N, C-alpha and C positions, 0 to 999 in steps of 0.2 A: 584755772589758768591754762591757756594753750600757748605753746611755743612751736613755731615752725622753722626748722633749720633747713635752709634752701640751697640746693645746687652743689653740695659737697660730694666728694668721692667717699662713699660709705664702705666701711669694712666691718663685717658683722660677727666674727672676724673674716669670714669668707668675703670676697669682693662682691659688692652689690651695685657697683657702678655709681654714676652721678644720680643722686636721689634726693628727695625731700624727706625729712624725718619729723613727724608730728609728735610732740610731747603733750600729754594730758595729765596735768598734775605731776604725780611722782612716777608715771608710767609712760613707756613708749607706746603710743596708740597706733601708729601706722608708719610704714616706709613705702613711698610711692615714687612714680616717675615725677620729674620736676613739673610743677604746675598742676598736678592732678588733685591736690587737696583744695576743697572749697568749703569754707566755713562761713555761714551767714548768721548774723545776729549775736555773735560772741566776740569778745576781745581776743585778738591773736597777736602775740609778739613775734615778729619775723626777724630772722637772723640770716644774713647773706654769708654763705659758706663757700662760695665759688673760689676755686684755686686752693681749697683746703681739703684736708682729709678728716673724716669724721670717724673716730674709733671708740671702742668701749672704754669706760673709765678704768684706770689701772687698778689692779688688786695687789696690794703689798701684803704678802702672807707671813711676814716676820718683822715686826716692828716693836721696839721698846718704847711704847707710848708714854710710860712713866719715867723714861730715862733709864739707862743701865750704868755699867761701870762700877767704880768703887774699889777696884783691885789695888789702887794706890792709896787707899784710905778715904775718909769721909769727904775730903776736898775734891776727890776725883769722881764723885757721883754725878752722872750726866743729867742735864735738865730735862723736864718733861717736854714732849712735842706739842705743837699747837696745830689747830686746823689750818692755819695759814701756811705752816711748813709743808703740809701734806698736799693740799689742793693746788698749790703753786706748781707742783710737779705732775699734775694730772691724776693724782691718786684719789679715788672716791670710796675705796673699801680697804680696811686694814684688819689684820689679826694681831692683837697685842700679846706680848709675852714677858715673863720675867727671865732673868739670866743667872749670873753668878750670885747676886745678892738677893736672897729671900729672907734676910734678917731685917734690914731697914726698908725693904720694899715688900709689899704684901699683896696677895691675890685680891683682897677686898678693895684695896686702892686701885689695882689694875682694873677691876670690874667697874668701879666708880668712874675712872678715867675714860674707859670705853663708852660708858653711858653719856658722859659729858661731851665727848667728840661727836657722838651720834645726835645729841640734842643740838649741837652747833652745826650739823649738816651732813656728815658723812656716815657711812655704814661701818659698824665695828663688830668684831668677835674677839674672843681671847682663848688662850690655852690655859688649862689648869697646870699647876706644877712649876718647877724651876730646874736648875741644874741637878740637884741632888736626888738620890733615891735612898730610902722612901721619900717621895716628893710631897711638897705642900699641896693642900687642897682646900676647898671652901666648905665642903660638907662632910669630910672624913674619908672620902675615897674619890678617885678619878671617875669611877663608874657612876657614882651618885651625882657628882658634879655635872657629868654629861646628861644625865636624865633630868635633873631638876633646875639647873641654871641655864637659862635660855642662851646666853652668849658663849658658853663653853662648848667648843667644837672638837677638842682633843686635848692631849697632854704635851707640854713642851716648854721651853726647849730643854730636854733632858740631855745632860752632857755625857758623852762617851769619848774615849781616846783623847783625853785631855787631863793635864795635871790638876786642873781645877774641878774636875768631876769628883763624885763620891766613889769612883772606881766600882761601878755596879757590876754584879755578876751576870752571867747569861740568864740564869733563872729569874733574877730580878727584872731584867729587861723583858723577858718572855711574859712574865706575869703582868707587867705594865701594859704590854701590847694587847693582851687579852682583856684587861680592864677597859682599854680604849675600844677594842672591837665590840665587846658586849654592851658597854655603856652607850656606844654609838648606835647600836641596833635598837636598844630600848628607848633611846632618846630621839630616834629618827635623824641622826647626824652622821657625819663622816667618821668621827671617832679616830682621828689620825694620831699616831705617835710621832711627834716631831723631834728628831734627834740632832743635837748639836755635835758636830765633829771637830775635834781639836787636831793638833799636829802629831799626836801619839802614833807610834808605828803600827798599832793594831787597826787603825783606820776603820774600815767597814766590817771588820771581822764579826762583831756581834750581830750585825744586820744579816750577813750571809748565813750565819748559823740559825738565826731566827727563821729565815725563809726555808732553810734546808731541813730543820729539825722539828718544826711546829706546823700547825695547819693555818697559821695566820697568813692571810693573803698579802702579796707583795705590795699592793696599793694601800695597805693599812699603815705603812711606815714611810715617812718622808725625812730622809737625812738632809741636813742643811750645811752650808759652808763647804760644799763639795769641790770648790776650786781653791781651797786653802793652800794647797801645794800640788806640784805635778804628780806625785805618787797617789795622793787622794783623788785627784781628777781621773787618773787612769782606772782606779778602782770604781769610781762613780760611773764611768763610761761602760764598764763591764756590767755594773749593776743595772743600768738602764737597758742595755742589750738583753739582759736576762729577764726583763719585764718589771723592774722596779722603778720607783719614782726618785727624783733627785732635785734638790733646790740649790741654786747657785747665788752667791752673794754679790750684788751689783758693785759694791765699792772695792772689791778685791782687785789686786793688780798693782797697787801702789805701795805695798808694804811687804818687805822680805821676799819670801818664796811664793807669794800668792799669784794665782793665774787669773787674768781678767775674764769676764763673762764672754767677751768677744772671742777670745782664744778657746774658752771652754766649749762654746757652741760649735766653733770650727772643728774641734776634736770630735765632738759627738757626731756631727754630720759626716766627717771623714770616716768614722767607724761604721756608718750606716745605722746609727741609732735613731729611733723615732723621737721627735720632740714632744709628743703628746703627753708624756709623763714627766716633763721637765718644767720647772718654774724658776723664776728669778725674783728675789726679794732684796730689800735694801739693808736690813739689820739696823735701820735708822734708830738713833738714840742709844745704840749699844756701844760699848767701849771697844776699841781696837788696841789692846795692850801689846807691847813688845817685850819679850822676855829673853834673857841671855841663856847660855847653856846650863847655868846653875839654877835657872828658874827665877832669877831676880828680875823685877820689873825695871826696864830701862827706858820706856817711852809709852805714851798713851795718847790715842786720838779717839774721836767719836764719829761713828758712822752717820752720814747725812741722808735725808730723804731724797735729795736731788740726784743721788747716784743711780736711782732706779730709772729716771728719765734719761740720764746720760747714757746708760747702757742700752736702753731702748733705741735711742737715736743712733748710737755708734753701730749697733748691729745692722740697722737698715742702711745708713749712709755709707758704710764700708762694704755693703753688698753681701754680707754673710747670710742674711735672711731677707725675705720680702716683708712688706707691711702686714700681710696676713699672718705669717708665722710669728712676727713680733707681737701682734695682738694676742695670739694664742699663748705665748710664753708669759706675757705680763698681765693677762686678763682672763681669757677663756680657760686656760689650763688650771690655774689656782682656784677659780670659781667652781670648776667641775670636781677637782680632786677633794676640795674641802666642802663641797655641796652647799655653796653659797647661792641659794635660790634667787633667780632674777638678775644675777651679776655676770659680768664677763662677756656679754653679748649685746649686739644691737639687733633686736627683733621685736615684733609686736608682742606686748604683754610683759616684756622685761622691764626692770627698773630703769628709770631715765637717768642713767649714769653714762655720760659720754664726754669725749674730749674733741674739740675742733682744733686740729693741728695746722699751723701755717706751713709754708713751703719749706721752712727750715726744721720742721717737725717739733716746733715749740708750741706749748698750749696757748692758743689765742682765747679760747672760751672753754670753760669746764662746767658741766652740769652734774650735780650730785642729787639724786632723787628728784630731779626736775628743777631744782633751784640752781640758778647760775652763780657759781662761787668764784669764777674767774671771768672777767669781761674785758675783752680787748687787751689781754695780757696783764691786766691789773687784778690782783686778788680782792674780791669783794666780801668774802666770808670773814667774819671777825670772831675771835675768841671772846668769851663772856667778859673778861676783864681787860681786853685790849683798849688802848686809848682811842676814843672816838675820833675818826678821821685820820688816825695814824697811818702813814704810808707803810707798806710792807715790802 
């Protein structure tokens, strides 16, 4: 099956100008000047992308695909995400994780859910572990999970600086970082330690010590929720300036002291920080609990997949970054940091994951591994048990 996307402004993420993009099955076969592709004797589906931007499929590197939550009891467990939820926002690759609840949610179920979403059309990976340390694993250790389970690419989200964490010591975090490092090396993977940051006053203290007192490379550790509050954002900016990676949560900015991704990126740029080691994720399916000073739960919301697209659009439309930088933050950077081969770029030989954005930067057409999962703004991908013909 050949698909020719014609006349769009292509961002690879670097600007490639007005070009035609030829998809051959699951792969990008060529990027050429408009009209340069000639195919005789084969069926070609042609898609007019004039006045549109063609960008890499978004890579959401922190998603509770099984649903998260539960801090308010069994009735507050969030529902599982569907492929429709994700592709509607231009997301074609996800990394799934557990969170607070590793009692009623299990890594085996997370792995099965990741395989289900991949069978339905998108690309998926998972983190071994959950909030607590020692953390849950599939094979007995994070190291062996990385070596023998294809979809495991690191450990996370391991909670620090949070009253819901297991209050891990520095030695425990250091050993876990080494498990990720060596397991990644043996398994040919990134082996990233993905750390959940809460509102606790220690902030990034354990991360700073890890990089100062051990030989673990800075790029081996990715702290997330770095815009949870202004103090944590200031620490994250210094961490990035020192060569570290940081992940910012797209839905933040509407609850309590949280800082929006738009403001976080402004602060990074104002400080002269490189955005090459910065990613943005949605935390979709995860709970957003609100606790009072006594630690009592006073409110609960659920993070949505569409916050990722909303942050992408806001950064560009408000002039904080250009489209190239947005594509790096939301696609190329996470693909590189987590070593997701074939993802995050539009180039010959890469996976055919791309989004055709209209003039309002809304997904008009989305391709995941060459299959069109959004057509003309309408989601065409279907979950296995979705009602046939059901509108999304």
